[in-house]
N, C-alpha and C positions, 0 to 999 in steps of 0.2 A: 592272690587273684585280685584283690582290691587295688594293689599297687600298680598292676598292669593297666587297669582302667584309668587310674589317675594319670599315668604316664601318657596314655593315648589322648586324653583330654588336653593335656599340656601341649602335646605336639600339634594338635588341631588349632589351638590358640596361637601357637608360634607361626604356623602357616598363614593364618589370617593376617597376622601382623606383617609378614613378609609381603603379601599381596598388597596390603594397604600402603606399605612403604614404597613398593614399585610404582603403584598408581600415582602417589604424590610426587615421586621423582619424574615420572612421565609428564604430569601436569606442569611441574616447575620448568621442565625442558621446553614445553610449548609456550609458556609464558615468557621464557627467555628469548625464544625465537621471535615472538611478537614484539618484544621490547627493542631488539636490535634491528628489526626490519623497518622499512618506511611505514609510518602510521597512516592507515586509511580508516577513518572513523566508521564509515558505512560497512566496510568489509569486516572490521573487528567486531562491530555490533552484531553482524550476521553470525559470526563464529560464536560469540558469547550466547546468542539466542539459541543456537543449535546445542551448545553444551548444556544450557539450562533445560532444554526440552528432553535431552537424553539422560541427564543426571539430575532429575528433579529433586531427589532427596538430598543431594550434595549441595545444590544451589541454595535451597532454603531461603534464608534472608538475603536481601540485596537484589531481588529480582527486579526492583524498580530503579536500579542504579546502573548506568552504563559503564564502559571500561575506563572512562576518564573521571569517574566520580560524580557525574552530574545525574540528576534525576531524569529518567527516561519519560518521554511524553509522546508515545507513538499512537495514543488514542485521540481521535477527534473529539473536540469539546462537545459536551452534551447539547449545549445551546445551538452550536453549529449544525449538528446532526438534525436537531428538531427543525431548524430553519430550512434545511435542505428537504426534509420530508414534507414540510408544509408547502414548499414551492412546487414540488412534483405532484403532490396530491391535490393542490388547488387547480393546477393547470390541466392535469391529466386525471381522468376518473380513477379513484383509488384502486378499484379492482384491476386496472390495467398496469399499475405500477408494481414491479417486482423488486423488492428490496432485499439485499444480502449484506448484513452487517457483520463484518469480521472484527477481529481484535484490533487491527490497525488500519482498516479501510471500510468504506461503505459504498455499495454499488446500487445503482438504480437502472433497471431495464424498462424502457418504455417503448410503445409501438412507434415505428418510424413515421406512421401517418399522423402522429400527434405533432410532429415538427414539419413534415413535408407532405404536400399533396401528392398522392401516389400516381395520379394520371399526368399532371403537369410538371411535378418535381419542384414546384415553387414552395417556399417556406410558408407555414401557416402563421396566423396571428399569435398563437400560443408559443411558437418557436422563439420569438423575440422576448416574450415575457420570461420564459425559463432562462434563456441565456443572459438576460440583463440581471436577473436575480443571482445567477451563478457568478457572473462577473463581480457583483458586489461582495460575495463571499470570498472570492479569490484576491480581492484588493488587499495589498499589504498594509497592515496596521501595526503600530509598535506594540500595542497591548494584546494582540491576538496571535494565535498560531498561524504560521504560513501553511495554507492548504494548497495542494496541487490536484489537478484534474486530468484524468485520461479518458478520452472518448473513443469508443470502439464501434465501428460500423461494419456490418457484414457485407460480403460481396460474393458473387458467383465465381467459383474457381473453374477456370478453363484449362484444357489440356496444354495449351501453349502459355499458361501463366496468367498473371493478373493484367487485366486491361481496364484502364480508367476511361469510362465513357464520359461524355460531356455532362450528363446528368449527375453522375457521382462527383465529378470535379466541381460543379457549381454548388453542390451541397457542402463539400469540404470548405470551399472558399467562403460560403455564407457563415458557417460555424466559426471559422477563424476570425473573419472580419467583425462579426457581431460581438464575440467575446472581447476582442481588442477595444472596440468602441465602448463596451460596458466597463472597461477599466481593468480587465484581467491581464496581469503581467505576462509577457511572452514566455518566460521560462517556467511558468507554473501551470501550463496546460499543453496537452499534446493530443493529436488525433491519429488513430491507427485503424488499419483494416484487418479483418479476420474472416476466414472462410466459414462463417457460421450463419445464423438466422439473418436473412436480409431484411426481414420485416421488423426488426428491433434495433434499437440503438442503446448502447450501454455507457453509463457515466460512472466512473470510479474515482472516489475522493479519498485522499490519504494525506498524512502529514508530510510536508516538504522538508527534506533533510537540509538544513542550512549549513553553510560552510563557515567555520570560525565564528559561529553565532550570528551571522548576518546572511541575508538573502536579498540580492539586488534585482531578482526577477529575471535574470538572464540564464540561458541554458548552460 
């Protein structure tokens, strides 16, 4: 009787080793495919991030290293985050600023009326202050991380699709022109429209993925 139990335990261990071997072979196969395909850093980084998220125990060490052996730096510098928070909280009442700080980006939702007069549609004095400060953060400096900005404005969705009225066009033009005048590189900011709250404007900051270690500010 004891011999049968010992044999069963031995078989269980063998099955575990087989599954482990199969998993390692499968992993090696995908690594091989990645090595012979055209290398795209951003896509490979996304794949690695997904593997780490789903196989946390296997990832273990090396979570701070990307696929080409360089230390990842997808978090915005603490001082930059503080500067952005101070800018928004100084210009807009703190209670009106909604901050959402993720692992690789930080968002600020502020009332649209903080930047534009709702009746006339004209920019407020606060608008230039915020955009000038943001332009300073986005300016490319050799010793700092390249930061990119995505601005999202809400619009009213119509049955026949999106229609840009003159008021919305003038707001978009003002945002682009003011950021450029403040020194923000063209390739490091973008403005989009989304069918959401039309009374808020959302600013999302994240690390700009440089190509070959350089970023010339172009899209």
